GUMARLUM-964235 format. One record per residue (C-alpha): residue in one letter; x negated, y negated, z. Coordinates in pm, whole numbers, always signed. Example, Ala and Ser with C-alpha at 12.3 -4.5 7.8 and 13.67 -1.06 7.14 Angstrom:
<nodes>
A  -1230  +450  +780
S  -1367  +106  +714
</nodes>
This chain:
<nodes>
M  -7272  -9630  +9149
I  -7499  -9562  +9449
F  -7470  -9218  +9627
Q  -7598  -9097  +9943
G  -7987  -9215  +9983
E  -7910  -9534  +9769
Q  -7996  -9321  +9442
R  -7856  -9389  +9100
A  -7913  -9369  +8757
T  -8002  -9623  +8454
D  -8117  -9591  +8112
I  -8481  -9457  +8102
E  -8544  -9667  +7797
T  -8456  -9994  +7999
G  -8691  -9909  +8248
A  -8676  -9810  +8589
Q  -8743  -9960  +8905
I  -8718  -9953  +9270
T  -8697  -10166  +9545
D  -8946  -10122  +9845
G  -8766  -9985  +10147
Q  -8440  -10006  +9977
Q  -8458  -9697  +9792
N  -8239  -9835  +9499
L  -8416  -9573  +9246
T  -8342  -9576  +8908
E  -8305  -9212  +8737
P  -8383  -9104  +8390
R  -8134  -9026  +8088
L  -8141  -8958  +7725
P  -8083  -9160  +7471
G  -7704  -9218  +7481
E  -7639  -9035  +7796
E  -7638  -9180  +8141
V  -7715  -8913  +8404
T  -7656  -8903  +8791
W  -7576  -8710  +9063
G  -7228  -8550  +9083
G  -7142  -8752  +9380
P  -7243  -8832  +9744
D  -7191  -8473  +9815
D  -7363  -8314  +9504
P  -7535  -7990  +9633
E  -7841  -8025  +9396
N  -7913  -8342  +9604
P  -8191  -8257  +9790
Y  -8037  -8489  +10081
N  -7758  -8269  +10046
W  -7979  -7893  +10079
S  -7861  -7690  +10340
V  -8066  -7701  +10693
S  -8208  -7375  +10619
R  -8334  -7429  +10309
K  -8519  -7791  +10386
V  -8676  -7605  +10688
S  -8795  -7346  +10475
V  -8900  -7584  +10238
A  -9071  -7796  +10518
L  -9272  -7486  +10664
V  -9434  -7389  +10310
F  -9611  -7716  +10340
S  -9647  -7697  +10697
T  -9867  -7344  +10550
S  -10055  -7523  +10320
Q  -10162  -7811  +10527
L  -10247  -7573  +10764
V  -10492  -7412  +10561
T  -10668  -7771  +10471
T  -10684  -7818  +10840
M  -10834  -7504  +10896
S  -11103  -7547  +10599
A  -11221  -7907  +10756
S  -11303  -7738  +11068
M  -11365  -7377  +11045
V  -11754  -7387  +10930
A  -11825  -7620  +11263
P  -11899  -7293  +11474
A  -12082  -7142  +11187
M  -12302  -7415  +11094
D  -12621  -7316  +11227
Q  -12612  -6981  +11048
I  -12514  -7165  +10704
L  -12800  -7408  +10787
K  -13021  -7146  +10791
D  -12908  -6924  +10513
L  -12841  -7223  +10278
H  -13224  -7367  +10411
M  -13032  -7710  +10468
S  -13130  -7954  +10692
P  -12918  -8047  +10964
S  -12818  -8379  +10796
A  -12727  -8184  +10448
G  -12509  -7931  +10661
Q  -12304  -8259  +10790
I  -12289  -8379  +10421
A  -12126  -8013  +10354
F  -11921  -8015  +10628
G  -11823  -8416  +10584
V  -11790  -8378  +10155
F  -11452  -8201  +10235
F  -11303  -8533  +10311
L  -11416  -8731  +10059
G  -11209  -8450  +9797
L  -10905  -8531  +10053
G  -10958  -8900  +9995
F  -10992  -8971  +9578
T  -10810  -8707  +9484
P  -10518  -8808  +9585
F  -10493  -9100  +9340
L  -10465  -8839  +9053
V  -10251  -8590  +9215
A  -9998  -8845  +9392
P  -9910  -9009  +9033
L  -9894  -8667  +8864
A  -9652  -8542  +9150
E  -9421  -8835  +9072
I  -9462  -8779  +8704
Y  -9407  -8393  +8686
G  -9244  -8331  +9007
R  -9381  -8190  +9364
K  -9370  -7810  +9293
P  -9591  -7754  +8980
I  -9842  -8016  +9130
W  -9846  -7815  +9478
L  -9896  -7471  +9288
I  -10204  -7608  +9073
G  -10354  -7775  +9368
N  -10348  -7412  +9605
L  -10468  -7212  +9303
W  -10759  -7472  +9233
Y  -10858  -7435  +9605
I  -10831  -7050  +9645
V  -11085  -7021  +9326
W  -11343  -7286  +9496
N  -11345  -7174  +9830
S  -11397  -6848  +9716
L  -11694  -6944  +9522
C  -11847  -7182  +9813
P  -12034  -6897  +10003
I  -12146  -6725  +9668
G  -12543  -6720  +9571
F  -12634  -6897  +9918
S  -12634  -7169  +9723
A  -12658  -7557  +9927
A  -12553  -7712  +9644
L  -12270  -7494  +9526
M  -12151  -7531  +9881
I  -12139  -7899  +9889
I  -11993  -7888  +9540
G  -11764  -7624  +9611
R  -11610  -7769  +9930
F  -11546  -8109  +9735
M  -11362  -7889  +9465
C  -11165  -7697  +9715
A  -11061  -8003  +9896
S  -10958  -8160  +9559
G  -10692  -7877  +9558
A  -10593  -7858  +9941
C  -10522  -8225  +9925
V  -10192  -8138  +9773
G  -10062  -8045  +10121
V  -10129  -8351  +10286
T  -10033  -8588  +10010
L  -9730  -8402  +9900
T  -9584  -8342  +10282
G  -9469  -8662  +10357
P  -9316  -8761  +10032
V  -9140  -8436  +9996
L  -8982  -8462  +10362
A  -8888  -8814  +10252
D  -8708  -8635  +9946
M  -8478  -8446  +10211
F  -8473  -8634  +10536
P  -8324  -8965  +10568
A  -8464  -9222  +10820
E  -8302  -9079  +11139
D  -8456  -8752  +11107
R  -8789  -8848  +11016
G  -8924  -8740  +11332
K  -8784  -8365  +11341
S  -8909  -8330  +10989
L  -9260  -8440  +11079
A  -9189  -8198  +11354
I  -9127  -7924  +11169
A  -9415  -7980  +10884
G  -9648  -8005  +11178
L  -9548  -7706  +11360
L  -9895  -7523  +11167
P  -10125  -7789  +11085
Y  -10141  -7912  +11391
L  -10307  -7602  +11536
G  -10554  -7581  +11248
P  -10794  -7777  +11442
A  -10826  -7501  +11680
L  -10766  -7217  +11446
G  -11012  -7300  +11203
P  -11321  -7324  +11480
I  -11194  -6990  +11653
I  -11177  -6805  +11318
G  -11497  -6942  +11235
G  -11674  -6865  +11565
L  -11555  -6503  +11538
A  -11672  -6451  +11213
A  -12011  -6609  +11262
E  -12070  -6404  +11576
R  -11876  -6050  +11458
L  -11839  -6073  +11078
W  -12070  -6237  +10829
W  -12023  -6607  +10798
P  -11850  -6610  +10406
W  -11600  -6454  +10542
L  -11438  -6797  +10673
F  -11393  -6890  +10292
W  -11268  -6578  +10186
I  -11034  -6532  +10463
L  -10883  -6866  +10402
S  -10864  -6781  +10060
A  -10635  -6474  +10073
F  -10425  -6707  +10364
D  -10370  -6966  +10103
A  -10271  -6688  +9820
L  -10015  -6540  +10031
A  -9884  -6930  +10088
L  -9914  -6966  +9710
V  -9674  -6630  +9623
L  -9442  -6771  +9936
G  -9458  -7160  +9804
F  -9349  -7003  +9438
F  -9019  -6812  +9553
I  -8943  -7077  +9811
I  -9058  -7428  +9690
R  -8735  -7602  +9484
E  -8846  -7933  +9332
S  -8745  -8220  +9553
Y  -8847  -8526  +9348
T  -8481  -8684  +9210
P  -8623  -8834  +8932
V  -8756  -8516  +8788
L  -8434  -8319  +8935
L  -8217  -8575  +8749
R  -8490  -8585  +8404
R  -8360  -8193  +8413
K  -8034  -8229  +8435
A  -8040  -8458  +8114
E  -8210  -8232  +7917
F  -7944  -7993  +8055
I  -7651  -8184  +7940
A  -7827  -8263  +7613
A  -7923  -7887  +7504
Q  -7521  -7836  +7590
T  -7396  -8137  +7394
V  -7537  -8086  +7045
P  -7257  -8117  +6781
T  -7108  -7777  +6634
G  -7345  -7747  +6322
A  -7593  -8037  +6394
P  -7924  -7937  +6268
K  -8174  -7784  +6582
K  -8370  -8122  +6479
S  -8133  -8357  +6647
L  -8170  -8209  +6990
T  -8571  -8200  +6933
A  -8582  -8562  +6830
R  -8387  -8675  +7114
L  -8637  -8469  +7325
L  -8915  -8597  +7129
I  -8836  -8947  +7203
F  -8791  -8867  +7594
H  -9136  -8708  +7630
Q  -9270  -8989  +7455
D  -9132  -9210  +7655
L  -9253  -9026  +7941
S  -9611  -8987  +7812
S  -9647  -9331  +7767
R  -9642  -9366  +8152
I  -9905  -9165  +8288
G  -10152  -9469  +8249
P  -9933  -9653  +8497
A  -9865  -9396  +8717
M  -10208  -9308  +8740
K  -10284  -9678  +8824
R  -9995  -9702  +9083
P  -10177  -9606  +9411
I  -10490  -9836  +9327
R  -10236  -10098  +9270
L  -10041  -10029  +9608
L  -10400  -10056  +9801
T  -10503  -10367  +9625
H  -10174  -10530  +9585
R  -9992  -10503  +9927
P  -10139  -10574  +10247
I  -9942  -10381  +10438
I  -10094  -10081  +10283
Q  -10425  -10214  +10378
L  -10299  -10285  +10729
I  -10191  -9892  +10784
A  -10521  -9763  +10589
L  -10735  -9962  +10825
A  -10568  -9829  +11133
M  -10509  -9428  +10972
A  -10904  -9475  +10914
V  -11050  -9550  +11223
D  -10816  -9333  +11381
F  -10915  -9057  +11159
G  -11262  -9136  +11183
I  -11338  -9098  +11573
Y  -11127  -8759  +11553
T  -11357  -8580  +11288
L  -11666  -8713  +11495
V  -11502  -8543  +11785
L  -11438  -8241  +11623
S  -11760  -8205  +11444
T  -11938  -8265  +11777
F  -11695  -8027  +11951
A  -11874  -7681  +11927
S  -12220  -7804  +11964
L  -12118  -8016  +12278
W  -12039  -7656  +12449
I  -12321  -7456  +12296
K  -12629  -7755  +12398
Q  -12452  -7887  +12680
Y  -12296  -7572  +12828
H  -12493  -7307  +12674
Q  -12194  -7100  +12546
N  -12221  -6890  +12249
E  -12004  -6948  +11953
T  -11708  -6714  +12026
D  -11668  -6909  +12371
A  -11770  -7235  +12250
S  -11508  -7239  +11971
L  -11225  -7136  +12232
H  -11225  -7499  +12368
Y  -11039  -7575  +12078
I  -10745  -7461  +12211
A  -10717  -7791  +12397
I  -10724  -7995  +12084
A  -10471  -7765  +11923
L  -10222  -7770  +12265
G  -10241  -8150  +12193
A  -10183  -8120  +11877
F  -9877  -7924  +11910
V  -9721  -8087  +12198
C  -9726  -8429  +12007
A  -9599  -8259  +11668
Q  -9289  -8144  +11857
A  -9247  -8347  +12164
G  -9365  -8646  +11949
G  -9104  -8616  +11706
R  -8836  -8584  +11947
L  -8948  -8875  +12128
M  -9003  -9065  +11780
D  -8625  -8980  +11682
L  -8490  -9071  +12047
M  -8686  -9388  +12013
W  -8553  -9485  +11680
H  -8166  -9420  +11805
R  -8219  -9677  +12083
M  -8367  -9924  +11842
K  -8043  -9874  +11638
S  -7828  -9910  +11976
A  -7998  -10203  +12063
R  -7955  -10353  +11747
P  -7640  -10205  +11599
D  -7589  -10517  +11314
R  -7949  -10490  +11198
E  -8067  -10262  +10906
P  -8329  -9989  +11022
T  -8696  -10123  +10964
P  -9021  -9927  +10969
E  -9134  -10188  +11246
W  -8892  -9966  +11457
R  -9158  -9716  +11479
V  -9421  -9962  +11632
P  -9346  -9906  +11994
Y  -9391  -9529  +11944
I  -9752  -9607  +11776
L  -9824  -9755  +12066
V  -9760  -9483  +12282
G  -9941  -9281  +12104
L  -10276  -9530  +12142
I  -10266  -9577  +12522
P  -10324  -9144  +12552
C  -10590  -9165  +12298
V  -10833  -9451  +12472
A  -10825  -9303  +12775
G  -10869  -8940  +12691
T  -11151  -9048  +12500
F  -11306  -9202  +12777
W  -11234  -8925  +12997
Y  -11399  -8666  +12757
A  -11650  -8882  +12715
W  -11798  -8920  +13079
S  -11692  -8589  +13187
A  -11899  -8429  +12915
E  -12183  -8672  +13000
E  -12175  -8570  +13357
R  -12132  -8195  +13250
V  -11867  -8105  +13480
H  -11622  -7820  +13467
W  -11535  -7720  +13117
A  -11143  -7770  +13240
V  -11211  -8083  +13303
V  -11353  -8176  +12953
D  -11066  -7993  +12788
V  -10764  -8196  +12998
G  -10942  -8527  +12818
V  -10971  -8401  +12508
F  -10597  -8257  +12484
F  -10478  -8618  +12576
F  -10717  -8745  +12306
T  -10578  -8521  +12063
A  -10245  -8575  +12177
G  -10251  -8948  +12110
N  -10441  -8952  +11829
F  -10189  -8718  +11646
M  -9883  -8979  +11762
F  -10038  -9248  +11665
S  -10123  -9117  +11303
Q  -9752  -8959  +11312
G  -9587  -9303  +11374
L  -9811  -9470  +11094
L  -9731  -9223  +10834
A  -9309  -9263  +10971
Y  -9351  -9612  +10888
N  -9550  -9559  +10557
V  -9272  -9342  +10446
D  -8977  -9535  +10580
E  -9133  -9868  +10399
F  -9199  -9693  +10040
T  -8882  -9408  +10079
S  -8947  -9141  +9854
T  -8990  -9228  +9522
R  -9348  -9375  +9577
A  -9433  -9202  +9918
A  -9694  -8989  +9717
S  -9834  -9273  +9566
A  -9860  -9496  +9945
S  -9974  -9184  +10072
A  -10303  -9145  +9866
A  -10356  -9511  +9890
T  -10346  -9519  +10255
R  -10566  -9190  +10307
L  -10882  -9286  +10115
G  -11013  -9488  +10387
T  -10899  -9238  +10632
Y  -11121  -8962  +10453
L  -11418  -9155  +10399
L  -11460  -9227  +10750
G  -11422  -8867  +10819
F  -11706  -8805  +10584
V  -11945  -9074  +10736
F  -11835  -9034  +11072
P  -11998  -8684  +11139
I  -12322  -8764  +10925
F  -12419  -9046  +11187
A  -12274  -8825  +11495
P  -12618  -8696  +11643
E  -12825  -8972  +11585
L  -12516  -9153  +11764
Y  -12516  -8891  +12053
E  -12865  -8844  +12087
R  -12939  -9242  +12140
L  -12668  -9299  +12368
G  -12527  -8965  +12473
Y  -12198  -8869  +12517
G  -12061  -9101  +12771
W  -12200  -9417  +12569
G  -12146  -9323  +12241
N  -11791  -9206  +12293
S  -11726  -9493  +12504
L  -11838  -9729  +12223
L  -11613  -9581  +11954
S  -11299  -9576  +12201
F  -11360  -9957  +12237
L  -11364  -10043  +11878
Y  -11071  -9822  +11817
G  -10843  -9974  +12068
I  -10935  -10308  +12013
I  -10898  -10245  +11604
S  -10573  -10083  +11693
M  -10431  -10260  +11897
G  -10478  -10571  +11715
I  -10291  -10397  +11412
I  -9987  -10299  +11628
V  -9950  -10661  +11728
V  -9953  -10789  +11379
L  -9691  -10502  +11239
W  -9461  -10599  +11530
I  -9454  -10962  +11503
W  -9559  -10990  +11131
G  -9499  -10688  +10971
E  -9152  -10709  +10806
K  -9322  -11055  +10612
I  -9638  -10888  +10519
R  -9460  -10575  +10393
A  -9283  -10848  +10174
I  -9631  -10950  +9998
G  -9674  -10817  +9652
R  -9340  -10635  +9651
T  -9137  -10843  +9398
A  -9447  -10871  +9165
E  -9510  -10529  +9168
D  -9127  -10425  +9092
S  -9161  -10587  +8789
K  -9411  -10434  +8644
E  -9394  -10074  +8814
R  -9155  -9816  +8673
V  -9071  -9498  +8795
L  -8990  -9175  +8634
</nodes>
């Protein structure tokens, strides 16, 4: 029987399969028991949760992402002080800045499969606790090595917010509400690129730069406590597994030996353990066997790479070109925050509006991820235009407001572009594989986020802000426009490549 969200249950021992894009989901059961939802209106099904519960969960994940985005950017205004106190060269400082993105890029290959085995909530809690510990250790001892290692390790914990937010939204919201759900989840993290540097600038000038790390650790500790009480598990296979265990405990025959129940659960958990290895390989399999993942990963990588390059050099632009202090320089990040915030709220509504218009124009067709492509194009245009605007206004040292307006349009378009790609990805892989798909697409994203800031100083020294950013914007526009055309014309065929072979091998808990 297929319920809301196209979810159904079959025997766990026969193997569970998923049809990508269909969300035909097989759920676990104990031997001899079939476990499904109680009906299409079962209140335990995350699709049927109240709006207030869904929004509360989304806001907690939004707070977690805010910590991640603030951690990525907060050290930029204080970089000169950090380099001086830790006796680091400028290139080493850029590594300390960018290594955070390496942690965000590689750790999801571990986090995503674990979240698809044990559930979203426990992995989220452990990841945030891991972040708090390592982020607090970063400034201890004024060690350059500990700073670099600590930044990587704390990013390994912080990645849970970025990796799991999309899948959790897919657990709770149908495709027609994807834009609204992304707007809720993006309410806070899109402010991170501004709040991080602003707090960083104030701490660098008025406090002591280690407080950058300790303030964020305290803030994430608060988010961790809120998450412990507010977040409820939303991953359907885990919820039905728990239901199966509860039924098993309630249906043990009177007078039956206790080992009967223990043996049944042992069989189930042995089967669970045998799936850990294949689950760990799932993100790699998606990345290597699904060309659609490779296309999305390339688009997101180029988009994020140029964003981190601007982000990492934005403070130095105001300090060196406009001779402003750290606090004044950090305030210009408000333009980045406004662009991101406008994208998160207005962009999310625009995404849903465009989806419904596509639905009205094609009432006889099933919705496809390609319906997100026009929105992706809408994001590309202001991103490229804003980059040129920012590049040449900064090069000519025109009034600071002109530069900030260019950055506003760049950021709004940049985030709309990535928001559309995320929606496309979630539409294709639904909730059951969204975590693994997210991990697969973000590896290249954060690799470029690590590499771009390293060569940024030399790029601007040789070409200046005008030609340097213009070159990157031109390459970004050509690559992104090519991917948009490919997705719109051949997206459905590309999505089908590798799907059947993968479905025959993979099992989802």
